[in-house]
N, CA, C and O atoms as a GROMACS GRO file, in nm:
protein
  300
    1MET      N    1   2.159  -1.062  -1.311
    1MET     CA    2   2.065  -1.110  -1.213
    1MET      C    3   1.938  -1.026  -1.217
    1MET      O    4   1.945  -0.903  -1.223
    2ASN      N    5   1.824  -1.089  -1.215
    2ASN     CA    6   1.696  -1.019  -1.219
    2ASN      C    7   1.655  -0.973  -1.080
    2ASN      O    8   1.674  -1.045  -0.981
    3THR      N    9   1.600  -0.852  -1.072
    3THR     CA   10   1.545  -0.804  -0.947
    3THR      C   11   1.401  -0.854  -0.938
    3THR      O   12   1.344  -0.894  -1.039
    4PRO      N   13   1.341  -0.852  -0.817
    4PRO     CA   14   1.202  -0.898  -0.805
    4PRO      C   15   1.107  -0.827  -0.900
    4PRO      O   16   1.016  -0.890  -0.954
    5SER      N   17   1.126  -0.698  -0.922
    5SER     CA   18   1.034  -0.626  -1.010
    5SER      C   19   1.046  -0.672  -1.154
    5SER      O   20   0.949  -0.664  -1.230
    6GLU      N   21   1.164  -0.721  -1.194
    6GLU     CA   22   1.181  -0.770  -1.330
    6GLU      C   23   1.120  -0.908  -1.348
    6GLU      O   24   1.078  -0.943  -1.458
    7THR      N   25   1.116  -0.986  -1.241
    7THR     CA   26   1.068  -1.123  -1.255
    7THR      C   27   0.920  -1.139  -1.223
    7THR      O   28   0.856  -1.228  -1.279
    8ASP      N   29   0.864  -1.056  -1.136
    8ASP     CA   30   0.723  -1.075  -1.101
    8ASP      C   31   0.633  -0.959  -1.143
    8ASP      O   32   0.514  -0.960  -1.112
    9GLY      N   33   0.687  -0.860  -1.211
    9GLY     CA   34   0.606  -0.749  -1.259
    9GLY      C   35   0.572  -0.647  -1.154
    9GLY      O   36   0.488  -0.560  -1.178
   10SER      N   37   0.633  -0.654  -1.035
   10SER     CA   38   0.601  -0.558  -0.931
   10SER      C   39   0.675  -0.427  -0.956
   10SER      O   40   0.781  -0.423  -1.018
   11ALA      N   41   0.614  -0.320  -0.908
   11ALA     CA   42   0.671  -0.187  -0.922
   11ALA      C   43   0.640  -0.108  -0.796
   11ALA      O   44   0.540  -0.136  -0.729
   12PRO      N   45   0.722  -0.010  -0.762
   12PRO     CA   46   0.692   0.075  -0.647
   12PRO      C   47   0.564   0.155  -0.670
   12PRO      O   48   0.542   0.209  -0.779
   13THR      N   49   0.481   0.161  -0.569
   13THR     CA   50   0.355   0.235  -0.575
   13THR      C   51   0.345   0.322  -0.451
   13THR      O   52   0.374   0.275  -0.341
   14THR      N   53   0.303   0.445  -0.467
   14THR     CA   54   0.278   0.534  -0.353
   14THR      C   55   0.136   0.584  -0.362
   14THR      O   56   0.093   0.635  -0.466
   15LEU      N   57   0.064   0.570  -0.254
   15LEU     CA   58  -0.075   0.617  -0.245
   15LEU      C   59  -0.087   0.714  -0.129
   15LEU      O   60  -0.021   0.696  -0.026
   16SER      N   61  -0.168   0.816  -0.144
   16SER     CA   62  -0.203   0.898  -0.028
   16SER      C   63  -0.315   0.824   0.045
   16SER      O   64  -0.408   0.772  -0.017
   17VAL      N   65  -0.305   0.822   0.177
   17VAL     CA   66  -0.404   0.753   0.259
   17VAL      C   67  -0.451   0.851   0.367
   17VAL      O   68  -0.380   0.876   0.465
   18GLY      N   69  -0.570   0.905   0.348
   18GLY     CA   70  -0.625   0.999   0.443
   18GLY      C   71  -0.701   0.928   0.553
   18GLY      O   72  -0.755   0.820   0.534
   19GLY      N   73  -0.704   0.992   0.669
   19GLY     CA   74  -0.778   0.938   0.782
   19GLY      C   75  -0.692   0.873   0.887
   19GLY      O   76  -0.742   0.834   0.993
   20MET      N   77  -0.563   0.860   0.862
   20MET     CA   78  -0.474   0.800   0.962
   20MET      C   79  -0.443   0.904   1.069
   20MET      O   80  -0.404   1.017   1.038
   21THR      N   81  -0.461   0.865   1.196
   21THR     CA   82  -0.438   0.959   1.306
   21THR      C   83  -0.343   0.906   1.413
   21THR      O   84  -0.304   0.980   1.503
   22CYS      N   85  -0.306   0.778   1.404
   22CYS     CA   86  -0.223   0.719   1.510
   22CYS      C   87  -0.147   0.596   1.458
   22CYS      O   88  -0.165   0.555   1.344
   23GLN      N   89  -0.063   0.540   1.542
   23GLN     CA   90   0.014   0.423   1.503
   23GLN      C   91  -0.076   0.301   1.481
   23GLN      O   92  -0.041   0.211   1.404
   24GLY      N   93  -0.191   0.297   1.546
   24GLY     CA   94  -0.286   0.188   1.521
   24GLY      C   95  -0.337   0.194   1.377
   24GLY      O   96  -0.356   0.091   1.313
   25CYS      N   97  -0.358   0.315   1.328
   25CYS     CA   98  -0.399   0.333   1.188
   25CYS      C   99  -0.289   0.285   1.094
   25CYS      O  100  -0.316   0.217   0.995
   26VAL      N  101  -0.165   0.320   1.125
   26VAL     CA  102  -0.052   0.277   1.044
   26VAL      C  103  -0.046   0.124   1.040
   26VAL      O  104  -0.024   0.065   0.934
   27LYS      N  105  -0.067   0.062   1.155
   27LYS     CA  106  -0.065  -0.085   1.162
   27LYS      C  107  -0.175  -0.144   1.075
   27LYS      O  108  -0.151  -0.240   1.002
   28ARG      N  109  -0.295  -0.089   1.082
   28ARG     CA  110  -0.407  -0.143   1.004
   28ARG      C  111  -0.384  -0.125   0.854
   28ARG      O  112  -0.408  -0.218   0.777
   29VAL      N  113  -0.339  -0.008   0.812
   29VAL     CA  114  -0.312   0.016   0.670
   29VAL      C  115  -0.204  -0.080   0.622
   29VAL      O  116  -0.214  -0.135   0.512
   30THR      N  117  -0.100  -0.099   0.703
   30THR     CA  118   0.007  -0.192   0.668
   30THR      C  119  -0.048  -0.334   0.650
   30THR      O  120  -0.010  -0.404   0.556
   31GLU      N  121  -0.137  -0.376   0.740
   31GLU     CA  122  -0.198  -0.509   0.731
   31GLU      C  123  -0.278  -0.526   0.602
   31GLU      O  124  -0.265  -0.627   0.534
   32VAL      N  125  -0.359  -0.426   0.568
   32VAL     CA  126  -0.441  -0.434   0.446
   32VAL      C  127  -0.352  -0.446   0.323
   32VAL      O  128  -0.379  -0.526   0.234
   33ILE      N  129  -0.246  -0.366   0.320
   33ILE     CA  130  -0.157  -0.368   0.204
   33ILE      C  131  -0.082  -0.502   0.196
   33ILE      O  132  -0.069  -0.559   0.088
   34THR      N  133  -0.035  -0.550   0.308
   34THR     CA  134   0.038  -0.677   0.311
   34THR      C  135  -0.052  -0.793   0.271
   34THR      O  136  -0.010  -0.882   0.198
   35GLN      N  137  -0.175  -0.792   0.318
   35GLN     CA  138  -0.270  -0.897   0.283
   35GLN      C  139  -0.300  -0.896   0.134
   35GLN      O  140  -0.340  -0.998   0.078
   36GLY      N  141  -0.281  -0.782   0.068
   36GLY     CA  142  -0.301  -0.771  -0.076
   36GLY      C  143  -0.185  -0.825  -0.158
   36GLY      O  144  -0.190  -0.824  -0.280
   37GLY      N  145  -0.081  -0.872  -0.090
   37GLY     CA  146   0.031  -0.934  -0.159
   37GLY      C  147   0.149  -0.843  -0.186
   37GLY      O  148   0.242  -0.882  -0.258
   38ALA      N  149   0.146  -0.723  -0.132
   38ALA     CA  150   0.256  -0.629  -0.155
   38ALA      C  151   0.377  -0.662  -0.068
   38ALA      O  152   0.365  -0.729   0.035
   39SER      N  153   0.491  -0.613  -0.111
   39SER     CA  154   0.613  -0.625  -0.032
   39SER      C  155   0.671  -0.485  -0.011
   39SER      O  156   0.623  -0.388  -0.069
   40ASP      N  157   0.774  -0.477   0.072
   40ASP     CA  158   0.842  -0.350   0.099
   40ASP      C  159   0.743  -0.241   0.141
   40ASP      O  160   0.751  -0.128   0.093
   41VAL      N  161   0.651  -0.275   0.230
   41VAL     CA  162   0.545  -0.182   0.271
   41VAL      C  163   0.600  -0.081   0.373
   41VAL      O  164   0.660  -0.119   0.473
   42GLN      N  165   0.578   0.046   0.345
   42GLN     CA  166   0.614   0.154   0.436
   42GLN      C  167   0.496   0.250   0.442
   42GLN      O  168   0.451   0.300   0.339
   43VAL      N  169   0.448   0.276   0.563
   43VAL     CA  170   0.337   0.368   0.582
   43VAL      C  171   0.387   0.485   0.666
   43VAL      O  172   0.440   0.466   0.775
   44ASP      N  173   0.369   0.607   0.613
   44ASP     CA  174   0.417   0.728   0.678
   44ASP      C  175   0.298   0.808   0.729
   44ASP      O  176   0.225   0.869   0.652
   45LEU      N  177   0.279   0.806   0.860
   45LEU     CA  178   0.167   0.876   0.922
   45LEU      C  179   0.174   1.027   0.897
   45LEU      O  180   0.074   1.089   0.863
   46GLY      N  181   0.291   1.085   0.913
   46GLY     CA  182   0.308   1.229   0.897
   46GLY      C  183   0.274   1.278   0.757
   46GLY      O  184   0.214   1.385   0.741
   47ARG      N  185   0.312   1.202   0.658
   47ARG     CA  186   0.284   1.241   0.519
   47ARG      C  187   0.150   1.189   0.469
   47ARG      O  188   0.100   1.234   0.366
   48GLY      N  189   0.092   1.094   0.542
   48GLY     CA  190  -0.034   1.035   0.497
   48GLY      C  191  -0.015   0.955   0.370
   48GLY      O  192  -0.098   0.961   0.279
   49GLN      N  193   0.096   0.879   0.364
   49GLN     CA  194   0.128   0.803   0.244
   49GLN      C  195   0.164   0.659   0.276
   49GLN      O  196   0.214   0.628   0.385
   50ALA      N  197   0.138   0.574   0.180
   50ALA     CA  198   0.180   0.434   0.186
   50ALA      C  199   0.258   0.404   0.059
   50ALA      O  200   0.213   0.436  -0.051
   51THR      N  201   0.374   0.343   0.075
   51THR     CA  202   0.457   0.304  -0.038
   51THR      C  203   0.481   0.155  -0.029
   51THR      O  204   0.510   0.102   0.079
   52PHE      N  205   0.469   0.085  -0.143
   52PHE     CA  206   0.486  -0.059  -0.145
   52PHE      C  207   0.520  -0.104  -0.286
   52PHE      O  208   0.504  -0.029  -0.382
   53SER      N  209   0.566  -0.229  -0.296
   53SER     CA  210   0.592  -0.290  -0.427
   53SER      C  211   0.484  -0.394  -0.454
   53SER      O  212   0.457  -0.479  -0.370
   54ALA      N  213   0.423  -0.386  -0.572
   54ALA     CA  214   0.318  -0.479  -0.611
   54ALA      C  215   0.298  -0.471  -0.761
   54ALA      O  216   0.338  -0.374  -0.826
   55SER      N  217   0.236  -0.574  -0.816
   55SER     CA  218   0.199  -0.570  -0.957
   55SER      C  219   0.085  -0.468  -0.975
   55SER      O  220   0.023  -0.426  -0.877
   56ALA      N  221   0.060  -0.430  -1.097
   56ALA     CA  222  -0.046  -0.333  -1.124
   56ALA      C  223  -0.182  -0.384  -1.077
   56ALA      O  224  -0.260  -0.308  -1.022
   57SER      N  225  -0.210  -0.512  -1.098
   57SER     CA  226  -0.339  -0.566  -1.055
   57SER      C  227  -0.348  -0.573  -0.902
   57SER      O  228  -0.453  -0.547  -0.844
   58GLN      N  229  -0.237  -0.608  -0.837
   58GLN     CA  230  -0.235  -0.610  -0.690
   58GLN      C  231  -0.257  -0.469  -0.636
   58GLN      O  232  -0.333  -0.449  -0.541
   59ALA      N  233  -0.189  -0.371  -0.696
   59ALA     CA  234  -0.203  -0.232  -0.650
   59ALA      C  235  -0.348  -0.185  -0.662
   59ALA      O  236  -0.398  -0.116  -0.573
   60ALA      N  237  -0.414  -0.220  -0.770
   60ALA     CA  238  -0.555  -0.183  -0.788
   60ALA      C  239  -0.642  -0.251  -0.682
   60ALA      O  240  -0.732  -0.189  -0.626
   61ASP      N  241  -0.615  -0.378  -0.655
   61ASP     CA  242  -0.690  -0.451  -0.552
   61ASP      C  243  -0.665  -0.391  -0.414
   61ASP      O  244  -0.757  -0.379  -0.333
   62ILE      N  245  -0.541  -0.353  -0.386
   62ILE     CA  246  -0.506  -0.293  -0.258
   62ILE      C  247  -0.577  -0.160  -0.241
   62ILE      O  248  -0.628  -0.129  -0.133
   63ARG      N  249  -0.581  -0.080  -0.347
   63ARG     CA  250  -0.652   0.049  -0.342
   63ARG      C  251  -0.800   0.026  -0.306
   63ARG      O  252  -0.855   0.096  -0.221
   64ARG      N  253  -0.862  -0.072  -0.372
   64ARG     CA  254  -1.003  -0.102  -0.342
   64ARG      C  255  -1.020  -0.153  -0.199
   64ARG      O  256  -1.117  -0.117  -0.132
   65ALA      N  257  -0.927  -0.235  -0.152
   65ALA     CA  258  -0.935  -0.290  -0.016
   65ALA      C  259  -0.920  -0.177   0.089
   65ALA      O  260  -0.990  -0.176   0.190
   66LEU      N  261  -0.829  -0.084   0.065
   66LEU     CA  262  -0.814   0.028   0.156
   66LEU      C  263  -0.940   0.114   0.158
   66LEU      O  264  -0.985   0.156   0.264
   67ASP      N  265  -0.998   0.138   0.041
   67ASP     CA  266  -1.121   0.215   0.031
   67ASP      C  267  -1.234   0.144   0.106
   67ASP      O  268  -1.308   0.207   0.181
   68ALA      N  269  -1.246   0.013   0.086
   68ALA     CA  270  -1.350  -0.066   0.154
   68ALA      C  271  -1.330  -0.066   0.306
   68ALA      O  272  -1.426  -0.078   0.382
   69ASP      N  273  -1.204  -0.052   0.348
   69ASP     CA  274  -1.173  -0.051   0.492
   69ASP      C  275  -1.197   0.086   0.554
   69ASP      O  276  -1.182   0.104   0.675
   70GLY      N  277  -1.235   0.185   0.470
   70GLY     CA  278  -1.271   0.317   0.523
   70GLY      C  279  -1.167   0.425   0.509
   70GLY      O  280  -1.186   0.534   0.562
   71TRP      N  281  -1.057   0.397   0.440
   71TRP     CA  282  -0.952   0.497   0.423
   71TRP      C  283  -0.981   0.583   0.300
   71TRP      O  284  -1.039   0.536   0.202
   72ASP      N  285  -0.939   0.709   0.305
   72ASP     CA  286  -0.955   0.801   0.193
   72ASP      C  287  -0.831   0.788   0.105
   72ASP      O  288  -0.727   0.848   0.134
   73VAL      N  289  -0.842   0.709  -0.001
   73VAL     CA  290  -0.726   0.674  -0.084
   73VAL      C  291  -0.720   0.762  -0.208
   73VAL      O  292  -0.819   0.778  -0.279
   74GLY      N  293  -0.602   0.819  -0.232
   74GLY     CA  294  -0.579   0.899  -0.352
   74GLY      C  295  -0.455   0.847  -0.422
   74GLY      O  296  -0.393   0.749  -0.380
   75ALA      N  297  -0.420   0.913  -0.531
   75ALA     CA  298  -0.302   0.872  -0.608
   75ALA      C  299  -0.174   0.916  -0.542
   75ALA      O  300  -0.065   0.890  -0.593
   0.00000   0.00000   0.00000
């Protein structure tokens, strides 16, 4: 049986996301990532990280969308 990552090219991605200070920030970052087509989205305020599953092109688009939304995005 194929897993989603085998059938749609998605892979786990973790990004550092600077500038988050509250649960409202976590909600907004989650929304941006979800709107980019990612699944399995988890945003960790304490670590300043977002982890999600997406294709390489989706991940690149999500990184740009987070940057455009004002977040300090790193690898």
